[in-house]
C-alpha positions in Angstrom: -44.6 -10.0 17.0 -46.6 -8.4 14.7 -43.8 -6.3 13.7 -41.7 -9.6 12.9 -44.9 -10.7 10.6 -44.7 -7.7 8.9 -41.4 -7.9 8.1 -41.6 -11.3 7.1 -44.5 -10.0 4.7 -42.3 -7.5 3.5 -39.6 -9.7 2.6 -41.8 -12.4 1.1 -43.1 -9.9 -1.0 -39.7 -8.5 -2.4 -38.5 -11.8 -2.9 -41.8 -13.0 -4.8 -41.5 -9.7 -6.7 -38.2 -11.1 -8.3 -39.1 -14.5 -8.5 -42.1 -13.2 -11.1 -38.7 -12.9 -13.3 -37.4 -16.1 -12.6 -37.0 -16.9 -16.5 -35.2 -13.7 -17.1 -32.6 -14.8 -14.2 -32.4 -18.4 -15.6 -31.8 -17.1 -19.2 -29.1 -14.4 -17.8 -27.3 -16.9 -15.5 -27.4 -19.3 -18.5 -25.9 -17.2 -21.0 -23.3 -15.8 -18.7 -22.0 -19.1 -17.9 -21.7 -20.0 -21.3 -19.9 -16.6 -22.3 -17.5 -17.6 -19.1 -16.9 -21.0 -20.8 -16.2 -19.4 -24.0 -14.0 -16.8 -22.3 -11.8 -19.6 -20.6 -11.5 -21.9 -23.4 -10.4 -19.6 -26.1 -9.6 -15.9 -24.8 -7.4 -16.9 -21.7 -4.3 -18.9 -21.3 -3.3 -21.3 -18.1 -0.7 -20.0 -16.2 1.6 -21.7 -13.8 2.8 -20.6 -10.5 6.8 -20.6 -10.5 8.0 -19.7 -7.0 12.0 -19.6 -5.4 13.1 -18.6 -2.2 16.3 -16.9 -1.7 18.0 -15.7 1.7 19.3 -11.9 1.3 21.8 -11.4 4.0 21.9 -7.9 5.8 25.4 -7.9 6.2 28.1 -10.2 4.3 31.0 -10.6 6.7 33.0 -12.7 4.4 33.4 -9.5 1.9 35.9 -7.0 2.4 33.5 -4.2 1.4 30.6 -5.5 3.9 28.0 -2.6 2.9 30.5 0.3 2.8 31.8 -0.7 6.3 35.6 0.2 5.1 34.5 3.6 5.1 31.6 3.5 7.6 34.9 2.7 10.2 36.2 6.4 9.1 33.1 7.9 9.6 33.0 8.8 5.8 30.0 6.8 4.6 27.0 5.5 6.2 25.1 2.4 4.3 22.4 0.3 5.8 20.8 -2.7 3.9 17.5 -4.0 4.3 15.0 -6.3 3.1 12.4 -3.8 2.1 15.5 -2.0 -0.2 16.1 -5.4 -1.9 12.5 -6.3 -2.7 12.3 -3.2 -4.7 15.5 -3.8 -6.6 14.3 -7.3 -7.6 11.0 -5.7 -8.9 13.0 -3.1 -10.8 12.2 -2.9 -14.5 16.0 -2.2 -15.4 16.9 -5.9 -13.7 13.9 -7.7 -15.2 15.1 -6.0 -18.9 18.5 -7.5 -18.5 17.1 -10.8 -17.5 14.9 -10.7 -20.7 17.7 -9.7 -23.0 20.2 -12.7 -21.1 17.5 -15.0 -22.2 17.2 -13.6 -25.7 13.3 -13.1 -25.0 13.0 -10.3 -27.5 11.3 -12.8 -29.6 8.3 -14.6 -28.7 7.4 -18.1 -30.4 4.2 -19.6 -30.7 2.4 -22.3 -33.0 -0.8 -21.9 -34.8 -3.8 -23.8 -33.4 -6.9 -24.5 -35.2 -8.6 -21.9 -32.9 -6.1 -20.4 -30.7 -2.0 -20.3 -30.5 -0.2 -22.0 -28.3 2.8 -20.4 -26.8 5.9 -22.0 -27.3 9.3 -21.9 -25.1 12.7 -21.0 -27.3 14.6 -24.0 -25.7 12.0 -26.5 -26.8 12.1 -25.5 -30.5 14.9 -26.5 -32.9 15.5 -23.4 -34.3 16.1 -19.8 -32.7 15.8 -16.1 -34.3 18.6 -13.6 -33.6 18.4 -10.2 -33.6 21.2 -8.2 -35.3 20.1 -5.1 -35.3 17.8 -4.1 -32.3 17.5 -0.4 -33.3 15.6 -1.0 -36.5 13.4 -3.9 -34.7 9.4 -2.9 -34.8 6.6 -4.7 -33.4 5.2 -6.0 -36.7 2.6 -8.7 -37.7 3.9 -12.2 -36.6 6.1 -13.9 -38.7 5.4 -17.6 -40.1 8.7 -19.9 -40.2 8.5 -22.8 -42.1 11.4 -25.7 -42.8 11.9 -26.1 -46.7 15.0 -28.8 -45.7 17.6 -29.2 -43.6 19.7 -26.5 -45.3 16.7 -23.6 -46.0 13.9 -21.9 -44.2 10.9 -19.9 -45.2 9.5 -17.0 -43.7 6.3 -14.8 -44.3 4.1 -12.2 -42.5 0.8 -14.2 -41.8 -1.2 -11.2 -42.3 -0.1 -9.6 -45.7 2.1 -12.4 -47.5 0.8 -15.4 -49.4 4.1 -17.0 -50.3 7.0 -17.8 -48.6 10.6 -16.1 -49.1 13.5 -18.7 -48.3 16.7 -18.3 -46.8 19.5 -20.5 -45.8 20.3 -21.1 -41.9 22.3 -18.3 -40.6 21.6 -15.9 -43.5 21.2 -12.2 -42.5 17.6 -11.3 -43.3 16.6 -7.7 -43.8 13.0 -6.9 -43.6 11.3 -3.6 -42.8 10.5 -5.0 -39.5 14.0 -5.9 -38.4 17.3 -7.0 -39.3 17.8 -11.0 -38.1 19.0 -14.3 -39.0 17.4 -17.8 -38.3 19.8 -20.1 -36.6 19.4 -24.0 -36.5 19.9 -25.6 -33.0 20.1 -29.4 -34.2 21.5 -31.3 -37.3 17.9 -32.1 -38.0 15.2 -29.6 -36.9 12.6 -31.6 -39.3 12.5 -34.6 -37.0 11.8 -32.4 -34.0 9.3 -29.5 -35.7 5.8 -30.5 -36.9 3.9 -27.8 -38.7 5.1 -24.2 -39.0 6.6 -22.0 -36.0 5.4 -18.4 -35.8 7.4 -15.5 -33.8 7.2 -11.8 -33.3 9.2 -9.2 -32.0 8.4 -8.0 -28.5 9.4 -4.5 -27.1 11.8 -5.8 -24.0 11.0 -2.5 -22.5 7.2 -3.3 -22.1 7.5 -7.1 -21.4 10.1 -6.2 -18.7 7.9 -3.5 -17.2 4.8 -6.0 -17.3 6.7 -8.8 -15.8 8.2 -7.0 -13.2 4.7 -5.9 -12.4 3.5 -9.4 -12.3 6.5 -10.7 -10.1 5.6 -11.2 -6.6 8.3 -10.8 -3.9 7.1 -11.6 -0.2 8.9 -11.9 2.9 8.7 -15.5 4.4 9.0 -14.2 7.9 8.9 -10.7 9.4 12.5 -10.7 10.8 14.3 -12.7 8.6 15.9 -12.4 5.1 14.3 -14.8 3.2 12.3 -13.9 0.5 9.9 -15.9 -2.2 9.9 -15.1 -5.4 7.0 -16.0 -7.6 5.9 -15.6 -11.1 2.9 -16.8 -13.3 3.9 -18.0 -16.7 2.1 -20.3 -19.2 5.3 -22.3 -19.6 6.6 -23.3 -16.4 10.0 -24.0 -18.2 10.3 -20.6 -19.0 9.0 -19.3 -15.5 11.9 -21.1 -14.0 14.6 -19.8 -16.5 13.4 -16.3 -16.0 13.5 -16.5 -12.0 16.7 -18.3 -12.3 18.4 -15.8 -14.4 16.8 -13.0 -12.2 18.5 -14.2 -9.2 21.8 -14.5 -11.3 21.7 -11.0 -12.8 20.5 -9.7 -9.2 23.6 -11.4 -7.5 25.8 -10.0 -10.4 24.5 -6.4 -10.1 25.0 -7.0 -6.6 28.9 -8.1 -7.1 29.3 -5.2 -9.8 28.1 -2.6 -7.5 30.6 -3.6 -4.8 33.1 -4.2 -7.2 32.6 -0.7 -8.6 32.5 0.6 -5.1 35.9 -0.9 -4.3 37.5 0.4 -7.2 36.2 3.6 -6.5 37.3 3.5 -3.0 40.9 2.3 -4.0 41.1 5.1 -6.0 40.2 7.6 -3.2 42.5 5.9 -0.9 45.2 6.3 -3.2 44.8 9.9 -3.5 44.6 10.2 0.3 47.6 7.9 0.7 49.8 10.3 -1.6 48.5 13.3 0.6 49.1 11.7 3.7 52.5 10.4 2.5 53.7 14.3 2.0 51.9 15.2 5.4 54.0 12.4 7.0 57.2 13.5 5.4 56.6 17.1 6.8 56.1 15.9 10.3 59.3 13.9 10.4 61.2 16.9 9.0 59.6 18.7 11.7 60.9 16.0 14.1 64.6 16.2 13.0 64.6 19.9 12.9 63.4 20.4 16.2 65.8 17.8 17.5 68.7 19.6 16.2 67.5 23.0 17.5 67.0 21.6 21.1 70.3 19.4 20.7 68.2 16.2 21.4 68.4 12.8 20.9 66.0 11.5 23.3 64.1 13.5 25.9 63.9 11.0 28.7 67.6 9.9 28.2 69.0 13.6 27.6 67.0 15.1 30.8 68.5 12.1 33.0 72.0 13.1 31.7 71.4 16.6 32.4 70.3 16.0 35.9 73.2 13.4 36.5 75.9 16.1 35.2 74.3 19.1 37.1 74.5 16.6 40.2 78.4 16.1 39.5 78.9 19.5 39.0 77.1 20.6 42.4 79.1 17.8 44.1 82.4 19.2 42.9 81.4 22.5 43.6 80.5 21.6 47.2 84.1 19.7 47.6 86.1 22.8 45.8 84.1 25.2 48.5 85.0 22.9 51.4 88.8 23.2 49.9 88.7 26.9 49.5 87.3 27.0 53.1 90.2 25.0 54.5 92.5 26.8 52.7 91.4 30.2 54.0 91.5 28.6 57.4 95.0 27.7 57.2 95.7 31.1 56.0 94.1 32.9 58.7 95.6 30.7 61.2 99.4 31.3 59.5 98.5 35.2 59.6 97.4 34.9 63.3 99.7 36.3 66.2 100.7 32.9 67.5 101.3 31.6 63.8 105.0 31.2 64.8 104.7 29.2 67.8 101.9 26.8 67.3 101.7 23.9 64.6 99.6 24.4 61.5 96.2 22.4 61.2 96.2 19.3 58.6 95.1 20.2 55.4 92.4 17.6 55.4 91.1 16.8 52.2 93.8 19.1 50.2 95.6 16.8 48.3 98.4 19.5 47.0 101.9 17.5 47.8 103.9 21.0 48.0 101.5 22.3 50.3 101.1 19.3 52.3 105.3 19.0 52.4 105.6 22.5 53.2 102.9 22.3 56.3 104.9 18.8 57.4 107.8 20.8 57.4 106.7 23.6 58.9 105.0 21.5 62.0 108.2 19.5 62.3 110.3 22.3 62.9 108.0 23.7 65.3 108.3 20.6 67.2 112.0 20.8 67.0 111.9 24.5 68.2 109.8 23.1 71.3 112.4 20.7 72.1 115.1 23.1 72.0 113.6 26.0 73.9 113.1 23.3 76.8 116.8 22.8 77.2 118.3 26.2 75.2 117.6 29.6 75.6 115.5 31.5 72.7 118.6 33.3 71.7 120.6 30.3 71.0 121.7 30.4 67.2 120.1 27.0 66.5 116.7 28.3 67.8 116.9 31.5 65.9 118.3 29.4 62.9 115.1 27.6 63.3 112.8 30.5 63.5 114.1 32.0 60.7 113.3 28.7 58.7 109.8 28.8 60.1 109.5 32.2 58.9 110.4 31.4 55.8 108.2 28.3 55.6 105.4 30.2 56.7 105.6 32.7 53.6 105.9 29.7 51.5 102.7 28.2 52.9 100.6 31.4 52.5 102.1 31.8 48.9 101.2 28.3 48.0 97.7 28.6 49.6 97.2 31.5 47.6 98.1 29.8 44.7 96.0 26.9 45.5 93.0 28.8 46.4 93.5 30.7 42.9 93.4 27.5 41.0 90.3 26.2 43.3 88.4 29.4 42.4 89.0 29.2 38.9 88.0 25.4 38.8 84.9 26.4 41.1 84.0 29.0 38.6 84.2 26.8 35.7 82.2 24.5 37.6 79.5 26.9 38.6 79.0 28.0 34.9 78.5 24.0 33.7 75.9 23.6 36.8 74.2 26.7 35.3 74.0 25.6 31.8 72.9 22.2 32.7 70.0 23.5 35.0 69.0 25.6 32.3 68.5 22.9 29.8 66.7 20.9 32.8 64.1 23.7 33.4 63.8 23.5 29.6 63.1 20.1 29.3 59.0 20.0 29.9 58.6 22.8 27.4 61.1 20.8 24.8 59.0 17.6 25.8 55.4 19.0 25.3 56.3 20.4 21.8 58.2 17.2 20.9 55.2 15.4 22.2 52.8 17.6 20.1 55.3 16.9 17.1 55.2 13.1 17.7 51.3 13.2 18.2 51.1 14.4 14.6 53.6 12.1 13.3 51.6 8.9 15.1 48.3 10.0 13.7 49.2 10.9 10.2 51.4 7.2 10.3 48.3 5.2 12.0 46.1 6.9 9.0 48.8 5.9 6.5 48.6 2.2 7.9 44.8 1.9 8.0 44.4 3.2 4.4 47.0 0.7 3.3 45.3 -2.2 5.2 41.7 -1.2 3.7 43.1 -0.9 0.1 44.4 -4.3 0.4 41.0 -5.6 1.3 39.3 -3.8 -1.0 41.9 -5.5 -3.4 41.2 -8.6 -2.2 37.4 -8.0 -2.4 37.5 -7.4 -6.1 39.9 -10.4 -6.6 37.3 -13.0 -4.7 33.9 -11.3 -4.9 31.3 -12.7 -2.8 27.4 -12.9 -3.2 25.0 -11.6 -0.4 22.2 -14.0 -1.9 21.8 -17.6 -1.5 19.1 -19.8 -3.2 17.2 -21.8 -0.4 14.7 -23.4 -2.8 15.3 -23.8 -6.6 12.5 -22.5 -8.7 9.5 -24.8 -8.7 6.4 -24.7 -10.8 2.8 -26.1 -9.5 1.6 -29.3 -11.2 -1.8 -27.4 -12.1 -2.4 -23.8 -13.7 -3.5 -21.3 -11.3 -5.0 -19.1 -13.6 -7.2 -18.4 -15.0 -9.3 -19.3 -11.5 -12.2 -21.2 -13.1 -14.2 -21.1 -9.8 -14.0 -17.2 -9.7 -15.0 -17.0 -13.4 -18.0 -19.2 -13.1 -19.0 -17.8 -9.8 -18.6 -14.2 -11.0 -20.8 -15.1 -14.2 -23.5 -16.5 -12.0 -23.3 -13.3 -10.0 -23.4 -11.2 -13.0 -26.1 -13.2 -14.4 -28.0 -12.6 -11.6 -27.3 -9.2 -11.1 -28.2 -7.6 -14.6 -32.1 -9.2 -14.3 -32.0 -7.9 -10.5 -31.0 -4.4 -11.6 -33.5 -4.4 -14.0 -36.3 -5.4 -12.1 -35.2 -3.1 -9.5 -34.9 0.0 -11.6 -38.1 -0.9 -13.4 -39.8 -1.1 -10.0 -38.1 2.2 -8.8 -39.3 3.7 -12.2 -42.8 2.3 -11.9 -45.5 5.3 -10.9 -48.1 2.8 -11.0 -49.9 1.2 -8.0 -49.1 -2.5 -7.7 -50.2 -3.5 -4.1 -52.0 -2.2 -1.0 -48.8 -1.5 0.6 -48.3 1.4 -2.2 -51.8 2.9 -1.4 -50.8 2.6 2.5 -47.9 4.6 1.9 -49.4 7.3 0.0 -52.8 7.8 1.9 -54.6 7.2 4.8 -57.8 6.3 3.2 -59.0 2.8 4.4 -59.0 -0.2 2.0 -62.0 -2.2 2.0 -60.2 -4.8 0.0 -59.0 -5.9 -3.1 -60.0 -7.9 -6.3 -57.8 -10.6 -8.0 -57.0 -10.1 -11.8 -59.6 -11.8 -13.9 -58.5 -14.1 -16.8 -62.3 -15.7 -17.7 -63.2 -12.7 -20.0 -66.6 -12.9 -18.2 -68.6 -9.9 -17.2 -70.4 -11.4 -14.2 -67.9 -13.3 -12.0 -69.7 -13.2 -8.5 -72.6 -15.5 -9.4 -74.0 -17.2 -6.2 -72.8 -20.6 -6.7 -69.3 -19.6 -8.2 -66.7 -20.9 -6.2 -63.8 -19.2 -8.1 -61.2 -17.3 -6.1 -62.4 -14.0 -7.5 -66.1 -14.6 -6.2 -64.9 -15.3 -2.8 -62.9 -12.0 -2.9 -66.2 -10.2 -3.9 -67.9 -12.1 -0.8 -65.2 -10.9 1.5 -65.6 -7.4 0.4 -69.7 -7.9 0.8 -68.9 -9.0 4.4 -66.6 -6.1 4.8 -68.8 -3.5 3.7 -71.8 -4.8 5.8 -69.4 -4.7 8.9 -68.2 -1.1 8.3 -71.8 0.4 7.3 -73.4 -1.6 10.3 -76.2 0.5 11.8 -77.7 2.0 8.4 -80.8 0.3 7.4 -80.2 1.2 3.8 -77.1 1.8 2.2 -76.2 4.0 -0.7 -72.8 3.2 -2.3 -71.2 5.4 -4.7 -68.4 3.6 -7.2 -65.8 6.2 -8.5 -62.1 5.8 -9.8 -59.3 8.2 -10.9 -59.7 7.5 -14.5 -61.6 5.5 -16.8 -60.7 1.8 -17.6 -59.8 1.0 -13.8 -62.7 -1.4 -13.4 -65.5 0.5 -11.8 -68.5 -0.8 -13.9 -66.8 -4.3 -13.4 -67.0 -4.0 -9.5 -70.3 -1.9 -9.6 -72.1 -5.0 -11.4 -70.3 -7.8 -9.5 -70.6 -6.2 -6.1 -74.3 -5.9 -6.8 -74.6 -9.8 -8.2 -72.5 -10.6 -4.9 -75.1 -8.6 -2.6 -78.0 -9.9 -4.5 -76.9 -13.7 -4.1 -77.1 -13.2 -0.2 -80.6 -12.4 -0.4 -80.5 -8.4 -0.5 -82.3 -6.5 -3.1 -80.2 -4.6 -5.1 -80.3 -2.0 -7.5 -77.3 -0.8 -9.7 -77.4 3.0 -11.3 -75.6 3.7 -14.2 -75.0 7.5 -13.2 -71.9 8.0 -15.5 -73.8 10.6 -17.7 -71.0 11.3 -20.0 -69.8 7.8 -20.9 -72.3 5.2 -19.6 -71.1 1.7 -19.6 -73.1 -0.1 -17.3 -75.9 -1.5 -19.9 -73.7 -2.5 -22.5 -71.2 -3.9 -20.2 -74.2 -6.6 -18.9 -75.8 -6.7 -22.4 -78.8 -4.6 -22.3 -80.2 -1.5 -23.8 -79.2 2.0 -22.5 -81.7 4.1 -24.8 -84.0 4.7 -21.5 -82.8 5.7 -18.1 -81.8 8.3 -15.4 -81.5 11.2 -18.0 -85.4 10.4 -19.3 -86.4 10.7 -15.5 -84.6 13.8 -15.0 -86.3 16.0 -18.0 -89.6 14.3 -17.7 -92.0 14.6 -14.8 -94.3 12.0 -16.2 -91.5 9.2 -15.7 -91.8 7.4 -12.4 -88.7 5.7 -10.9 -90.3 2.3 -11.1 -90.5 3.1 -14.8 -86.6 2.7 -15.1 -86.1 -0.7 -13.5 -84.5 -3.6 -15.7 -84.3 -7.2 -14.8 -81.5 -9.2 -16.1 -82.7 -12.7 -17.2 -79.8 -14.6 -15.5 -79.6 -12.6 -12.1 -82.1 -12.5 -9.4 -82.7 -10.1 -6.6 -80.9 -7.3 -8.7 -82.3 -4.2 -10.5 -80.5 -2.4 -13.1 -81.3 1.3 -14.0 -79.7 2.7 -17.4 -78.3 6.3 -17.9 -80.7 7.0 -20.7 -79.6 9.6 -23.7 -76.1 11.1 -23.1 -77.1 15.1 -22.2 -75.2 18.0 -23.7 -75.0 19.3 -20.3 -74.4 16.8 -17.9 -72.8 18.9 -15.2 -76.0 20.8 -14.9 -78.5 17.8 -14.8 -76.3 16.3 -12.2 -77.5 19.3 -9.9 -81.3 18.3 -10.5 -83.5 18.0 -7.6 -85.1 14.9 -8.8 -81.6 12.9 -8.2 -82.4 13.6 -4.3 -86.0 12.4 -4.9 -85.1 9.4 -7.1 -82.3 8.0 -4.3 -84.6 8.6 -1.3 -87.1 6.7 -3.0 -84.8 3.9 -4.1 -83.8 3.5 -0.2 -87.2 2.4 0.7 -87.4 -0.1 -2.3 -84.0 -1.6 -2.0 -81.4 -3.2 0.6 -78.4 -1.5 -1.6 -78.5 1.2 -3.9 -75.0 1.1 -6.1 -74.4 4.0 -8.1 -71.9 4.0 -10.8 -70.5 7.4 -11.1 -67.8 9.1 -13.6 -64.5 9.1 -12.8 -63.8 11.5 -10.0 -60.2 12.5 -11.5 -61.9 13.8 -14.4 -65.3 15.5 -13.4 -66.7 16.5 -10.3 -70.2 14.9 -11.2 -69.7 12.4 -7.9 -69.9 15.6 -5.5 -73.1 16.1 -6.5 -74.4 12.7 -5.5 -72.2 13.0 -2.2 -75.1 14.2 0.2 -77.1 11.1 -0.9 -74.6 8.3 -0.3 -73.6 6.2 2.9 -70.4 5.2 1.7 -67.8 5.7 -1.4 -65.7 3.3 -3.0 -62.5 4.5 -5.1 -61.6 1.8 -7.5 -57.7 1.7 -8.0 -56.5 -0.8 -10.9 -53.3 -2.5 -9.8 -50.4 -2.4 -12.4 -52.4 0.7 -14.2 -53.6 3.4 -11.9 -50.9 5.7 -11.3 -49.9 6.8 -7.9 -50.6 10.4 -8.5 -54.1 9.3 -8.7 -54.0 8.5 -5.1 -53.9 12.2 -4.2 -57.6 12.9 -5.1 -59.2 10.1 -2.9 -56.3 11.5 -0.3 -57.8 14.9 -0.6 -61.4 13.9 -0.4 -60.5 11.5 2.9 -58.7 14.3 4.6 -61.4 17.1 3.5 -64.4 15.0 4.4 -65.9 15.8 1.2 -67.6 12.5 0.8 -68.9 9.9 3.2 -66.8 7.1 4.2 -64.6 7.0 1.4 -62.7 3.6 1.1 -60.5 2.2 -1.7 -60.9 -1.2 -3.5 -57.8 -2.3 -5.2 -58.7 -4.1 -8.6 -56.7 -6.3 -10.8 -54.3 -7.8 -8.5 -52.0 -10.3 -9.3 -52.5 -13.3 -7.2 -48.5 -14.0 -6.9 -48.1 -10.3 -5.3 -50.9 -10.8 -3.1 -51.0 -12.6 0.6 -53.7 -14.8 1.3 -55.7 -14.3 -2.0 -56.0 -16.8 -4.2 -56.7 -17.4 -8.0 -55.8 -15.6 -11.0 -57.8 -13.6 -13.5 -57.1 -11.1 -16.0 -59.3 -8.1 -16.7 -60.0 -6.4 -20.3 
């Protein structure tokens, strides 16, 4: 809880330290608020936010080009399209430059006002300036235009020319700053134009860079293709025109890019078609030559024909071999031993009519012979004649068989040769088919690629004839009803904060650089020496402020110190108090006098000694003579202590002892033995002995009085004593060089203190 109270006090102290300068804060804030008003009024131009929403499609399926899909199908080109890339294109300076040139914004118009100029939009004024040679244009002084009549117009440079030069509308005007002409938009511009118009040539490149930087392009959602375009412009109508033209140029650039790509694609396709046409012709010739070499028309049908022919030949060979075998059988039979008495077998499938007739005649004769032998003996002439005929027929049959067999063998050999030939062709069919398949595959590939390229060429040609944009306007450009820039609230708030910050910085730096003691906290941070109390700043210019009946705050503070002193020195019968400081002017004489008066007002007997023998001020401070005093006592043995006592007419119970004449050897006198005698005697006569000594920071006189004192009060003057002066009392406290050293803070501003009241100012 105590820690929290300490923090609260520190906070209060910090705040009060700044509140002392409230008038500076108030003046600073008022000044900056006025400056903010003047800045808004005369230095800023109200700007309106103009915005639109467009849809940027990732893929335009209605276009034949479709983001290079034509060649992505071939694997030749890989193309992607994303919203981030389109944002970069929209914000590019090159597109913005084209927008400005299309809108003829190389010239800026405004009307001269009494205080500030007013921007004008070219569409709202009855004239326009057309640049004839952009290479000669310079960003020169503003040019003033005035209308003399419906036919003539005058111009002059506002900064350097006093008289107008008059020209007819549409005349070519050649000036050092450019070549241009002034065009009348309406028949009677004087009816629509009041006062003069000022124009100035603008560097389109710089303006485009500036507008591109100010243009905001943000996705409406994370996954979609909606983009919001926004721009700040003093003239809403001009901002709408810029956004509309930006979208138009963006669309046209996309179309031009796709058309250019399509033309290059068509050119490349034509080159490829020419090459493929030659390759396809070569492949077709190879097919023709291959078929001619292998005697082919169609591999499948030819193979079937070969197999059919071979089968037929084999069947015929089998038939001929059967016939030959039959003939061989008949021949063997006829050459056998019993051939004359038996019948010849049938020739089966032998279709030779001669052979058939001979065998038939032979068999008939054999039957006739058998019938005759049954009734007629073998030697019968008829039987012999039949036998003779049979022998002749057998010879004829054998001869006929030989002829037939020879013919069959010849035919068989021919059939065998043909069969071998077709078997050879059948065996070559797989090889020929594989070769023809390879050639046909090449032909099919070339032909397919040829047809594909023809199709793509037609698609690209159609895409050029009917271009389709990838962009669609969702919301037309709209301007806000009120300007968004300048933000008056932010400017005024910033001016107030700046008005507070500068005084705050001044006070903070002032306190940071301040090397003087201000409060008891400064003392506590620099030394562990106890603090007896503090005295408020005196403004009355009175020397005695602690009188008995006085109820002033400063008198109350002396009473509080009196109480603290009695509490700290409890147990001592008589008290000898040394009062010193780090330097002169810190109020030790003021404190010594008023502490003695305060103690005397409580009924105590008090004596105050002026022991600053080098620069005594005590007696003159209370308006008494300092010609006789301590130095006289020390150098003259005939003078008693009581002889030094001086009383003040207005003060009771208090005695003063002056310092006497200033000695030339004050340091040696301070070591005189009679000093101890005097102080011991004063102890017996008074309740309190207060000794106003020389500053401890300048001389060492106080250390000669140290052994006789019960307490040492070190006076520190607020806002005057330097913090380095506390090192002296800290060394005294740590080294125990003087008894009971304590610090009294004098001249404290009541606003900087806690619980103390009243405000006094000390000389």
